[in-house]
MITORVEX-772614 format. One record per residue (C-alpha): residue in one letter; x, y, z. Coordinates in steps of 0.1 Angstrom, whole numbers, padded with zeros to 4 digits, always signed. Layout:
REM MITORVEX-772614
aXYZ/...
//
This chain:
REM MITORVEX-772614
m+1124+1004+1174/f+1110+0998+1140/w+1074+0998+1129/f+1059+0992+1095/y+1026+0995+1076/f+1018+0980+1042/y+0996+1001+1019/q+0987+0974+0994/e+0964+0997+0973/k+0992+1023+0970/g+1020+0998+0965/l+1038+1014+0994/f+1057+0999+1024/y+1059+1025+1051/v+1086+1022+1078/l+1090+1042+1109/g+1122+1040+1130/s+1123+1059+1162/g+1143+1059+1194/k+1173+1036+1196/l+1176+1014+1165/r+1194+0980+1167/l+1207+0961+1137/n+1189+0928+1142/p+1154+0943+1140/f+1165+0962+1109/i+1175+0929+1092/n+1142+0914+1103/l+1124+0943+1088/v+1142+0938+1055/e+1131+0902+1055/i+1095+0911+1061/f+1096+0935+1032/q+1112+0908+1010/e+1081+0886+1015/e+1058+0915+1003/l+1082+0922+0974/k+1078+0886+0962/k+1041+0892+0959/d+1044+0927+0942/p+1078+0936+0926/s+1066+0972+0920/l+1065+0981+0957/c+1081+1013+0969/i+1094+1021+1004/l+1091+1053+1024/a+1114+1048+1054/e+1112+1076+1080/f+1141+1078+1105/r+1140+1114+1116/e+1137+1106+1153/a+1160+1076+1153/v+1194+1071+1169/p+1213+1041+1155/e+1230+1019+1181/f+1254+1006+1156/s+1284+1022+1140/i+1289+1030+1103/p+1314+1002+1098/v+1290+0977+1114/f+1261+0990+1093/s+1283+0989+1061/a+1293+0953+1068/a+1257+0942+1074/v+1246+0959+1041/q+1274+0942+1022/e+1266+0908+1038/h+1229+0910+1030/r+1230+0929+0998/d+1229+0898+0975/k+1202+0881+0996/f+1176+0909+0991/s+1160+0923+0960/p+1157+0961+0958/p+1123+0978+0957/k+1112+0999+0927/k+1120+1030+0947/m+1131+1037+0983/a+1129+1071+0999/l+1149+1075+1031/l+1136+1103+1053/v+1162+1113+1079/g+1171+1139+1104/g+1205+1148+1117/k+1240+1143+1104/l+1245+1107+1115/g+1212+1096+1100/y+1220+1115+1068/g+1255+1099+1067/l+1241+1064+1072/a+1214+1068+1045/r+1239+1083+1020/l+1263+1054+1027/y+1235+1029+1019/q+1226+1049+0988/q+1262+1049+0976/n+1266+1012+0983/r+1236+1004+0961/e+1249+1027+0934/k+1283+1011+0935/h+1267+0978+0927/g+1248+0992+0896/e+1215+1000+0913/e+1214+1037+0906/g+1183+1058+0909/f+1162+1037+0932/v+1173+1051+0966/n+1171+1088+0974/v+1177+1106+1008/f+1154+1133+1020/m+1151+1155+1051/e+1115+1167+1042/r+1085+1143+1040/d+1068+1163+1012/e+1099+1160+0990/a+1101+1122+0996/c+1064+1117+0989/k+1066+1137+0957/w+1096+1116+0945/l+1076+1085+0952/g+1046+1098+0933/l+1023+1099+0964/p+0994+1124+0965/d+1001+1158+0980/d+0978+1152+1009/w+0994+1118+1018/q+0999+1113+1056/p+1017+1084+1074/p+0995+1059+1093/s+0986+1065+1129/q+1007+1047+1156/e+0978+1023+1162/m+0980+1010+1126/l+1017+1003+1127/q+1031+0968+1134/a+1062+0965+1155/v+1094+0946+1144/t+1111+0926+1171/d+1145+0909+1174/q+1129+0875+1168/
//
C-alpha cells in the first residue's frame, strides 16, 4: 500500500510504501505527484520503502518505468529510502534508467533516513508524518 503527505511549506512530497506494493497504485501515486509538481516545479520527494515488498517483477517494473517515463516530469530531487536487496535493486534500476536518459543527479538511493534527509536538505530533526496524517493511494 502507498500513502503520501505533501509538506507544502518544505517543498517536500513524502511517500510511504509498506506491505505488498502493486504497480497500479504506484502509477496513481506518480500521477498525484505530477499534479503537485505542476504547481511547484521545485518539489522534492522522499519515498520510503523500507518495509515494502513489491508484487511485481523487475522486468514488469522496468517496462512500466519506460512506458511512463516521457509522461512524467522529474522532481528537483528524489531520495529513495529502501531496505533489503530487492528494494535496493529496484531503486537502483529506476535511478539508472533516469540517468540513462540524461537525468543524472536527481535520484539517489539510501538505506538510512538521516542520510536521505541530509541529501534533500531537510533539518536534522525532521521526522515523517504520523500515520493519521497520511493519505492512502488506491487502485482507482
